[in-house]
C-alpha positions in Angstrom: -11.3 -7.5 16.0 -9.0 -9.7 18.3 -5.4 -10.7 17.5 -6.4 -14.3 17.6 -9.2 -13.7 15.6 -7.0 -11.8 12.9 -3.7 -13.8 12.8 -3.7 -17.3 12.5 -1.7 -19.9 11.6 -1.1 -20.4 8.0 -2.0 -16.7 7.3 0.4 -14.7 4.9 1.9 -11.2 6.4 4.5 -9.0 5.2 6.7 -7.7 7.6 8.7 -4.2 7.6 11.9 -3.9 9.2 14.2 -0.3 10.4 14.9 0.3 6.1 11.5 -0.1 5.1 11.8 -3.3 2.9 8.3 -5.2 2.7 9.1 -9.2 3.2 6.4 -11.5 2.7 6.5 -14.7 5.4 3.8 -16.7 6.5 2.5 -17.4 10.2 3.7 -21.1 10.8 2.9 -21.8 14.5 1.1 -19.8 17.4 2.9 -20.7 20.5 0.9 -20.5 23.9 -1.0 -17.8 22.6 1.7 -15.4 22.7 4.4 -16.2 20.3 3.7 -15.8 16.5 6.4 -18.4 14.3 7.2 -17.1 11.1 9.2 -18.2 8.4 12.2 -16.2 7.5 11.6 -14.1 4.6 14.3 -13.1 1.9 14.6 -10.7 -0.8 16.7 -11.8 -3.8 18.0 -14.9 -1.8 19.0 -12.6 1.1 17.5 -13.3 4.2 15.6 -10.3 6.2 18.0 -9.2 9.0 16.5 -10.3 11.8 18.3 -10.5 15.6 17.0 -10.8 19.1 15.5 -7.8 20.8 14.7 -5.9 17.3 11.3 -4.1 16.9 9.9 -5.0 13.5 5.8 -4.2 12.1 3.7 -6.7 11.3 0.8 -6.2 8.7 -2.0 -8.3 7.6 -4.5 -7.7 4.8 -8.5 -8.9 5.2 -11.2 -8.2 3.2 -12.1 -5.2 5.7 -8.6 -3.3 5.9 -4.8 -3.5 6.6 -4.3 -4.2 9.8 -1.0 -3.5 12.0 1.1 -4.6 14.8 4.4 -3.7 16.3 6.6 -6.8 17.1 9.7 -7.8 18.9 12.0 -10.4 17.6 11.8 -12.8 20.4 14.3 -15.8 19.9 15.2 -18.0 16.8 13.4 -21.7 16.4 13.3 -24.4 13.5 10.1 -25.6 12.3 10.7 -28.8 10.1 14.0 -27.9 7.9 12.3 -24.0 7.7 14.8 -20.8 10.0 11.9 -19.0 11.9 11.6 -15.7 14.1 9.6 -16.1 16.9 7.9 -12.7 17.5 6.4 -11.0 20.5 3.1 -8.6 20.1 4.0 -5.6 21.1 0.4 -3.4 20.4 -3.0 -5.1 19.5 -3.4 -5.5 16.0 -5.0 -1.8 14.8 -7.5 -1.5 11.4 -5.0 0.8 9.8 -7.6 3.8 9.4 -5.4 6.5 10.5 -2.9 5.9 7.4 -5.8 4.6 5.1 -7.1 8.2 4.8 -4.0 10.0 4.9 -2.7 11.8 2.2 0.7 11.4 0.9 1.9 14.2 -0.9 3.5 12.9 -3.9 3.8 14.0 -7.8 2.8 10.7 -9.6 2.5 11.0 -13.1 -1.8 10.2 -14.4 -3.5 9.2 -17.5 -7.0 10.2 -17.1 -8.5 7.7 -19.5 -12.7 7.0 -20.6 -13.6 4.0 -18.3 -16.1 1.4 -20.5 -19.0 -0.1 -18.2 -17.1 -3.6 -16.2 -13.8 -2.9 -17.3 -13.1 -3.1 -13.6 -13.5 -6.7 -13.5 -10.2 -7.0 -16.0 -8.1 -5.1 -14.2 -5.3 -6.9 -11.8 -3.0 -4.1 -11.5 -0.1 -3.2 -13.8 -0.9 -3.7 -17.2 -1.1 -1.7 -21.0 -4.1 -0.2 -22.1 -2.2 1.4 -24.9 -5.3 1.7 -27.1 -7.4 3.7 -24.5 -7.9 7.0 -25.6 -6.2 9.2 -22.8 -8.2 12.2 -21.6 -5.4 14.3 -20.6 -2.3 13.8 -18.4 -2.1 15.1 -15.3 0.1 14.8 -11.9 -1.1 14.0 -8.2 -1.4 16.1 -5.7 -1.7 13.5 -2.8 -2.6 9.5 -2.9 -3.4 7.2 -0.4 -4.7 3.5 -0.2 -8.7 4.7 -1.2 -7.9 7.4 -3.8 -5.7 10.0 -5.5 -6.2 13.9 -6.0 -4.8 16.2 -8.7 -5.1 19.1 -10.0 -7.5 19.8 -14.0 -8.1 22.0 -16.4 -11.2 20.4 -17.5 -14.8 19.6 -15.3 -15.9 16.9 -13.6 -19.0 15.8 -12.6 -19.6 13.9 -9.4 -19.6 9.6 -9.7 -18.4 10.5 -12.8 -15.9 7.1 -14.0 -12.4 6.7 -15.2 -9.4 4.5 -16.2 -6.7 6.1 -14.3 -2.7 4.9 -15.4 -0.6 5.7 -12.4 2.9 5.6 -13.6 4.4 4.6 -9.9 8.2 4.6 -11.9 9.6 6.7 -13.5 11.3 4.1 -15.7 8.9 3.8 -18.1 10.7 1.8 -20.7 10.7 -1.0 -17.7 7.6 -0.5 -15.9 3.8 -1.1 -16.9 1.3 1.4 -15.5 -0.5 0.9 -12.9 -4.7 0.3 -14.1 -6.9 0.8 -11.9 -10.6 3.2 -11.8 -11.9 5.8 -10.0 -15.2 7.9 -9.5 -15.3 11.2 -8.4 -15.5 12.4 -5.5 -14.1 15.5 -5.0 -14.7 18.7 -7.8 -13.2 22.2 -6.8 -12.9 24.7 -8.7 -9.3 26.5 -7.5 -9.5 30.3 -6.6 -7.7 32.7 -8.9 -6.9 30.3 -11.7 -8.6 27.7 -13.9 -7.5 25.0 -12.6 -9.8 22.6 -10.6 -9.3 20.5 -7.6 -9.9 17.0 -8.7 -10.2 14.1 -6.1 -11.1 10.2 -7.5 -12.2 7.1 -5.0 -10.7 3.7 -6.3 -13.4 1.5 -7.2 -13.3 -2.7 -8.1 -9.6 -2.8 -7.1 -8.6 -6.6 -5.8 -6.7 -7.6 -2.9 -3.4 -7.9 -4.3 -4.2 -4.1 -6.1 -4.9 -2.4 -2.7 -1.9 -4.4 -1.0 0.6 -2.5 -3.9 -1.1 1.2 -3.0 -0.8 0.4 0.6 3.0 -0.6 0.7 3.2 2.3 -1.5 2.0 4.7 0.8 3.1 3.0 3.5 6.8 3.0 3.2 6.6 6.0 0.9 5.4 8.0 4.5 8.5 6.4 6.3 10.6 7.6 4.0 9.2 11.1 4.1 9.4 10.9 8.4 13.1 10.1 7.9 13.7 12.5 5.8 12.5 15.2 8.0 13.8 13.6 11.0 17.5 13.9 9.6 17.0 17.5 8.7 15.5 18.2 12.5 18.0 16.7 13.9 17.7 14.6 17.1 
């Protein structure tokens, strides 16, 4: 997909800088098909720190998936009363197939619950279904934007559906679990143990749900990469 077809005036986008904080903003204008004017976003009232020649990541979401491009801050301007940054594209937007398939090694608490027909139509992300019967509580082995893997003592059939309550935050008293439906796509008895390797693919998720998981995986992956760099040194 060509960038002029993909990124247009009025599109909602994410900008990610050096500290991996995600800022939401909008494409205000496209100047001579070269510069992208974006409103400078804020987090808790503080503008995103941007300087000329800074390189940042632009993320845009489409029904076909997430697209990523590297951008350079070329300058600043105003559109009406809105202070804007002018971004020069350094790389063509590419569908995030690699990261979409990337499995982030991460231990998250998961409650695997019974699935009720059509329940995915009522889910929007974080919520509370405390009355749902929990079949088992497990810890994830890895997570991607398309599914999650974990070890289980129970047997699953391929194609079985479950409701997954994923706790992305350890602050249980403050944060509701993330609710999403999963279908079993992998079931492998683990050698020399009574555990099974289970993989579930999400289904029925909304765009907001896809965005939330996608951002989580991206930010955690970047954190792990930076951590390895700091240990390994230059």
